[in-house]
C-alpha positions, 0 to 999 in steps of 0.5 A, a space after each residue: 157362536 165362534 170360530 177359533 183357528 188351529 195353530 201351527 202344531 194343530 194344523 199339521 195335525 189335522 192335515 195329517 190325519 186327512 191324509 192318513 184317512 185319504 190313504 187308507 182307503 184310497 181306491 175307494 175314495 177314487 172311485 167313481 162312487 164317491 162324489 164331489 160333494 163327498 169329498 169336499 164334506 169330508 176332506 176339502 172342508 177341513 183341509 181348509 178349516 185346519 189353515 184357519 178358514 171359517 168354513 162353516 160360518 160359525 162366527 154367523 157372519 152377514 153373506 156379505 162379510 163371511 170368510 168363506 162363500 160356499 157353493 150349495 147344490 148343483 148351482 152352476 157359473 160360480 166357483 166352489 169356494 171363495 176365500 174372502 177378508 173383509 168382505 173382499 174376495 182373496 182366492 177361489 177354488 174348485 173342487 172336483 172329485 178324486 175319479 176325475 183328473 185335475 189334469 183336464 184342460 176344461 178343469 183347468 181353464 175352469 179354476 182359472 177363469 173364475 178369478 181371470 173374470 173377476 179382474 180383482 182376484 188373481 190366485 185360483 186353486 184346483 183340487 180333489 183332495 188327492 192333489 192340490 193345484 195353485 195358479 197365477 189366474 192373472 194370466 190369460 186362460 189357454 187351451 193350447 197352454 192350460 198349465 201356464 201360471 202354474 204357481 206349485 202342484 202337490 200330492 196328498 202325500 207331499 202336504 206334510 213335507 210342504 206345509 210351508 207352501 200351503 202356510 201361504 193360504 192361511 187366513 193369516 198369512 193371506 191377511 198379511 199380503 202371502 197372495 200378492 208374493 205367490 204372483 209369478 214375476 218371470 218376464 214371460 208371465 209379465 208379458 202374458 198378464 192380460 186382463 179379460 177387458 183388455 183381451 176381450 177387446 183385442 178380439 172384438 177389434 180383430 172381428 170388428 175389422 175382418 167383418 168390415 172387410 167382408 162386408 165391404 168386399 161384398 157391397 162395395 157401394 156400402 158408405 163408412 157410416 153404414 159400414 161402421 153400425 151393421 159391424 156394430 150391430 152385429 157384433 153387439 147382438 153376438 155378445 148379447 146373445 151370448 150373455 144371455 145363454 151363459 145366464 140361461 136366460 135363452 134357452 137351446 138352440 144356441 148360436 153355436 148350434 146353429 153354425 154346427 148344423 150350417 156345416 152339418 149340412 155341408 155349408 151350402 147356404 147363406 149363414 146370415 140369411 138362411 139361418 142366423 137372421 130367423 134366429 134373430 126375428 124369433 129372439 126379437 119377438 120374445 125380447 123385443 128391445 132394439 138391439 134384436 130388431 130387423 137391421 142392415 146387418 142381415 141384408 149386406 152380404 157377409 162371408 159365412 166362414 168369417 161368421 161361422 168361425 167368429 160364432 165358434 171363437 165365442 165359445 169353449 175351448 176356443 174362447 176363454 170367456 164366461 160370459 156369465 162372469 163379464 159384468 155389465 162394469 166390465 163390458 163398460 170398459 171393453 167398450 169404452 176403449 173399442 169406442 175410441 177407434 172408428 172404421 176408415 174407408 179407402 178405395 183399396 183397404 178398410 182399416 181402424 183408426 184413432 177418432 179425431 182428437 183422441 190420444 193413444 195412452 197406454 192402458 187407458 180408455 180414451 175416446 170421442 172427439 171430445 176425449 172421454 175417459 172410462 171411470 173406475 167403478 167406484 167413483 161412478 158408485 159414489 157419485 149415484 150415491 151423493 145424488 140418487 142414493 141421497 134422494 132415496 134415503 127420504 123416508 115416506 117415498 113410495 114407487 109412484 114418488 120414485 116414478 117421477 125421478 128424472 136422472 140424466 147422464 148428458 155424455 153417457 158413452 157406453 151407459 156407466 153411470 146410468 147403470 149404477 142408477 138403475 142398480 140402485 133404483 131395483 135394490 130400492 124397489 126390492 128393499 121397499 116391496 120387502 120391508 115397507 109395504 105391509 099389504 100386498 095390495 099396496 105394492 101394486 102400481 097404478 094400473 098393473 095387473 099383477 104384483 111387481 115381484 115375486 119369490 125366486 123358488 131357488 134361493 126364496 129371494 124376493 125378486 123384481 118381475 121383468 115388467 117391473 125393472 122395464 117400467 123403472 127404467 123407462 120411467 127413471 133412466 135418461 141419456 145423450 151421446 153423440 156416438 151412435 155406437 155408444 148409445 147402441 151399447 148403453 141400450 144393450 148394456 141396460 138391457 143385460 141388467 134388466 135381465 140379470 137373475 131373470 129365469 122366469 117370463 112370461 111366454 106372452 110378453 115381449 121382455 125388452 123396452 124400446 129405449 130410444 126415447 130414453 137414450 138419445 144419439 145426439 150432441 148434448 151441446 148443439 141444437 137445431 139452431 146450429 144450422 141456422 146461423 148465418 144462413 149456411 148450409 150444410 151437406 149430410 155428412 157434416 149434419 151427420 158430424 154434428 148431429 145436433 140435439 133439441 133438448 126442448 122437442 119432445 119427439 126427438 128430445 126430452 121436451 116434456 121432461 124440460 116442460 116439467 121443470 127439468 131433471 132431478 139428477 144429471 150426472 157423469 163424466 164429461 169429455 175433457 178437451 182443451 181448445 188447442 188439442 182440438 179446436 173443432 168442437 169449440 167452433 161447432 158452438 159459435 152461434 149456437 145457444 150455448 156460445 153464451 158459455 164459451 171464453 178462451 182457455 177453457 175446457 169443453 167439459 165447463 159447457 157441459 157443466 153449465 148445461 147441465 145447471 140448465 137441465 135441472 129442476 130447482 132443487 135438482 142435483 148434480 156431479 161430476 168427476 173432472 178435472 180440478 183445475 177450474 175453480 182457479 183456471 182463467 178459462 173457467 171463470 163463466 163456470 164458476 159464475 153460474 156455479 157461485 149464482 145458481 147453486 149450492 155446493 155441497 161437496 167438493 172432492 179434490 183428488 190431488 195427484 191421486 190418478 182416479 184414471 190409470 195411466 193419465 196424469 190429469 188431476 181430478 175432482 168430484 162436486 156435489 152441488 144443488 141447484 138453487 137459483 141464488 146466490 152461493 151460501 153455506 157450508 161445503 164438505 172439503 176432501 182432499 187426498 193427500 198422498 198420491 202414492 194410496 191404493 184405489 182401495 183406500 180412496 174408495 174407503 175413505 169416500 164412502 166411510 169418511 173416516 180420517 186418515 194419514 193420506 185423506 182429510 176433510 172439514 167444512 168449509 166457506 167460499 169466500 171468494 166465489 167470484 169470476 175473476 178470483 176463482 173458488 178458494 176452499 179454505 177451513 175457518 183456522 186458516 182463513 183467519 190467518 189468510 186474513 190476517 197476512 191480508 190485513 199487514 199487507 200494503 203492497 200488490 205487483 203491477 201488471 207490468 212488474 211481471 212477465 212470462 217468459 219466451 214463447 218458443 214454440 219449437 225449442 228442439 226436434 222432437 219425433 213427430 218432426 221428422 215425418 215433415 223434415 225429411 232429412 236424414 241429417 236431422 235427429 231428435 234433440 236437435 236444436 231450432 230456436 234453441 241451440 247448444 254450444 256444440 251447435 252454435 259453433 257449427 252454424 259459424 255465426 257472423 258478428 252481426 248474427 251473435 247479436 241475436 243470440 242469447 243466453 237461455 236458461 232452464 231450471 237445471 240452473 236456476 234453482 231456488 236462492 241459486 241461478 248458475 251464470 254459466 248456461 248450457 243453451 242459446 236462443 236465437 231472440 229474433 223478434 216479429 219483424 225479422 223477417 223483413 230483415 232476415 237477409 242481413 243474417 245469412 247463417 242464421 236464415 240457413 239454419 231455420 229454412 232447413 226445419 222451416 216446415 215444422 215451425 208454427 210461430 206467429 212470426 216463423 220462420 224465423 221469428 219467436 212466437 212471442 219474444 217478450 219484452 226483452 227489459 225482463 232478461 237484463 239486470 237485476 230481477 227475480 224468476 219464479 218457476 211456475 209449477 213447483 212443489 214449494 216457492 221456487 224464486 230466483 235472484 239474478 242480476 245477469 242476462 237471464 233469457 228463460 221460456 214460459 216455464 218461468 216469470 219473471 218479476 221486476 218491480 222498481 220500487 222494491 229491493 228485490 233481495 228483501 223481496 226473494 226473501 219474502 217470496 220464498 218464505 212459508 208465508 208466501 207458500 201457505 198464501 200460494 197452497 190456499 188462495 193460489 193455483 194447483 195442478 194436483 199437489 203442486 203450485 202453479 205460480 202463474 201471472 194471476 196469484 202473483 198478481 194477488 200476492 200480499 207483500 208487505 213493504 218497508 216504512 224506511 222511517 220506521 226504525 223497527 221496520 227498517 232494521 227488520 229489512 236490512 236484517 232479511 236482505 243480509 240473511 237473504 245475501 248470505 243464503 245466495 252465498 250459501 247456495 253458489 258455495 253448494 252448487 259450484 265448489 267441489 265439496 267433499 261430502 262433510 262439506 256438502 252436510 254442513 253447507 246444507 245445514 247452514 242453508 236450511 238453518 238460514 232458511 228457518 231464520 228468514 221464515 222468522 223475520 217473515 213471521 215478524 213481518 206479518 206480526 204473525 202470533 204463535 197458533 197462526 206460525 203453527 198453522 203456517 208450519 203445519 200447512 207447508 212442512 
């Protein structure tokens, strides 16, 4: 079978014939006798065939790859047409019979809602062939503004005169990106482009606050913990029931019907007590799961009218939400953001506030004291595929074997990883029952009375029974979270996943399993030994905050699993939190079992990783997405030691500067490791995203296909430096040989006393948050505190003695590669630790600092710098090194140069510093730093540790050849310094500037040639270095 798209002339002829046909018998086609199915078959299908789409799948493609998915029969809740390319839906079309007006609000909102709820499709069309309306459906559907987002509207009589517009919907043009260009770009549309998850989150947030105020008003004695719980449980119930209603799992009466009856009877009785609570109990008898069991949310008094309005706002037309289209993945993104706030109660008010340690990041889900981020679905799928998927690939596995797998997320949040693992297990069981088991009797589970599957009479597909899905869930899926609200949401999401596609339930059975033994609420990092430390006693509030969790308890933890050896799989996206950001979780660890994994400058997720290794069975698999700097970070040495001595890393994906979490500047990675309880050996598949501007779709394609391309690469590596001091480096074999050559030729390393970091000022200038504490109208953002401008220096009117404390302060504006501008713009008060004892000698400086004392956090404040450093490093000849840079950025200076922690200063006594500047700025050093140093994303992080390890070749001045190399290199560096000075200080014409730049580039190349010679590098080795650093 084949399909040939018509050319432009053929398409025009086909559309013209359809228009003529419709016009000749318009009265009949517009009558009620002519139904939707007929207009689709006779007009709409041929219309899109004319636009080049294989409506009837003449190519014989499998369902996942068909160009057009066409709705069959009376199926509800899905669009009539989904137009796709390479398996990805590009736009939806909703069809109506011509007798229906396309101006009806319900039709417009229906057409737009499909795309809006998808989050990946932004164009929708509504047509009866008589008329065609095209919408930008990325704008939230609104009942009071249904036509908002209309791109164009055409009558059938206008089609031929507007073929240019219709052509934008041809397969050829869509493939070229025409739909993206159709999206409305005006200012109003951009403001109204609110995705479904954000819109629903805003609604939930509003209802959450209103419900809390109502509960508190009616029961003033309710505490904040119970208030959070009852509001959460009520909202979860309402959302869960609406999802079940729209998916036809629950039959009428619906919530809306109950509210309507309450209004019809005159609103005399309490809506919750007399109507909704009995309804909940009835549903609980059928469903059984924790979410519907009797709860305090039914007992505490609540304003009935408020509750009624919330229920009504969950239904069309007040609500734009299609709950059968809001998948558990989208619910996860909604709730993960939702969990970032908690109810706060005072004597006078109830409001929502961000939880401790939670930052406000635009467009990002950030939650909990330990700062978690909601994980994109393709990352979740990849990690589950590489762990659970890998195990399930083993041939010969039976459902009984798989029932023994134990899968854990130790910081599960709303449950995205558990949901994907559960979904994967359901798919595996379906395939097993369909393809593997020839004898139906073999598919019976031990002790089960009925087959675990049935054939769906509607679509003919094999499906698992609810009982079988419940068995899989309780046998295989486990999670822990410190937040009780997160635990409840994870349970609800798993219940929804279990009920997906369910329409037939045994009337006598309770559908949902109990999940409290699977999804536990507790602090994964702190056991009950916390309460034993130093005989401390804790009040109930402190106990609740800590929420200790005992992994070994059979009753309250996972003691039975641990007794069997541990978990088979531990996966997730652990919280990322530095101690300086929020120290409480680190203080809580003191004296507990896991404190052995604590060290300074660490991230909290390192402890989650060490715990995960502890919890694994030998041979078990572990994978996290987390920050990527742990491989070299000084504060991750214990984690590296655990991984090096107890596991085998199978894969490492470094995302570099590509932002996995939209709007967040952290660099991330994924590791996959196996617990072996022996030292690391063997190969690692190392992958890296080299281009930060690639789309998430391209990254997803790379992860799942492994195809090498211009924006990503992968290769096998070893782990030659698997020790806690140096960190891990992932190096391919060719690079490793070059590095070993460089190391062999080198004969010198810097000493600790040769290198110092710049001044730790703490407060250079006034920032916005300082203004609240200073309460001084004369102070503004940008005013100097420890660092002042020339203008501010004059204003302070320093005495001669005071001027001795003011030093020239330099930034990256003055300190370039091979160039230092001695003309500073700023000055730093170089006040050392003992200045407070003699501050009266400096009255004007004292007055200046007194003005800013409330915000000065220096250990030697309010007058002393936090860390002044040894002043000798700022005087005389020295090399200044920029810490974060795309390529080596070393500056030779011979003038007094006081700098911040943005830089390091290198000041060895036995090497010519101009010679050293040339070596440090060379491609050889760049290569070494890129391969064995520290990185932050794609940038080099030139900290003290990699500087101390740099393999330097010093000169044997008794060797004439080496001395000649030295002298030539010094001469080239002096020339480079002179050229850069001219470039930055002279007033040049454009032509003169271009000439100087060419000379600088040429001189840079000549320096590199000398350094290559210095390290005795062969042509092939030089090629490797150039390819890696260009």
